[in-house]
N, C-alpha and C positions, 0 to 999 in steps of 0.2 A: 982971110977968114970968111968974108962974105961969100966968096965963090963956093967954098966947101959947104956952107950952110944952105946955099941955094941948091946945090947938088943933092944934099941930104933930103931936103924938102921935096925935090922932084922925084927922087927914088921912093920916098914914102908914098907920094901920090900915085905913082905907077903901081906900087904893090897894093895899095888900097883899091884902085880900080880893078885890079885882078881879082880881089876878094868879092867884088860886088856881083859878078856874073854867075848866076845859078840857073839851072834848067830843071824842069819838072816833068814827070810822066806818071802813069799808073798802069797796072796790069789789067788785062781783060778778065771777066769771070772765068773761072771761079776764084781768082786771086785779086779781085778788084780792090781789096783792102790794102794791097801792097802799093804804097806810094814811093816814088823814086825821086831822089835829088842827085843831080849830076853837076859837078863843078869842074869845068875843063882846066887843063894845065894852062897856066899863065905864061906865055912865051917870053915875056919880059923879065921873068925871074928864073934863073938857072936852077934854083932849088925847088921850084914848083912841081907839083904833080896833080893829076886829076883825082877827084873823089867820086865814088859811086856808092850811094847809100840807099838802103831800103828801110822804110818805116811802115808800121801798121798802126795808124792812129785810132783804129776802131777798138783797140784793146784797153782794158782797165789796168791800172798799175799792178794789181795782184796777178795779172795774166802775163806780164812781160817775161818773167823768167822761163815759163813753160814754152812760150813762143820762141825765145832765143834758142833754147835747147832743140826744139823741133826744126829750126832753120839751120842748125849745126854751128851756131855761134858760141861764143864763150862769155861767161859773166861770173864775176866773183861777187856773190850776194845778189841782192835785189837790184836789177837794172834800173838806171835812171830814166831811160827812154825806151820806147819800142822801136828802136832803130839800130841797124847793123851796117858796118862797112862791108861792101861787096867787092870781091877781088876776082880778077880774070886769071885764067890759067897762064902761068909765067912763060911756058914754052910757046903757046899760041899767041899771046899778047904780052911780050916782055915789058912794054911801056904801060900796061894796064888798059883800061877802057879809054878810047880816044873821043868818043861821041856819046851823047845821050842815047842814041839808038842802040849802040853797042851795049851800054849799061842796061837798058830796058830789056833788050833781047835776052841777055844772060840771066837777069832776075826773073823775068816772066816765063822763060822757057827752061829754066833749071840749070843753066851753065855756070852760075856764079858760086864762089866759095865765100862763106861768111865768117867773120871773125869777131872782133870786139864790138861791144855796145858803144854807140855814139853818145858822147856827152854834149849837152847844151853849152858847156863851157868852152868847147873847141872854137877858137877864133877864126877858123878858116871858112866857115859857112854859117848860115842861119837856118835853124830847124823850124822856126816859128811858122813859115808858110805851110808846112806839113802838119805840125803838131798844135799850132795855136800858141798863145802866150804861155810862158813857163809858170807853173803853179808857185804861189808865194809861200 
């Protein structure tokens, strides 16, 4: 029993370390309000994948929905954040974005496809460095 508990704790620690690494960038003018969060795939977890996210923290909450629509994203009702998942072309990059530079280039140069609004409740990453603390 002690061996399985130890292995479980080690597995949890490895997964937690994988969640801690996030990288950041921003676009140059005229899109300098687009802030980028990239979390690379964690090689120690076979179910892990990278995340590429664009946020526009300069927006007020009442502007989120219009921004999401302009970006080509989807939202059901008032978006929680001014952040969208950014996806690579599946034929060109079947594994998604592999580096922050790939993610940044796609967002800043117009090659990304946007989808759902990102929730602060997603446990795979922390949006606070881009958006500040969550409103209470």
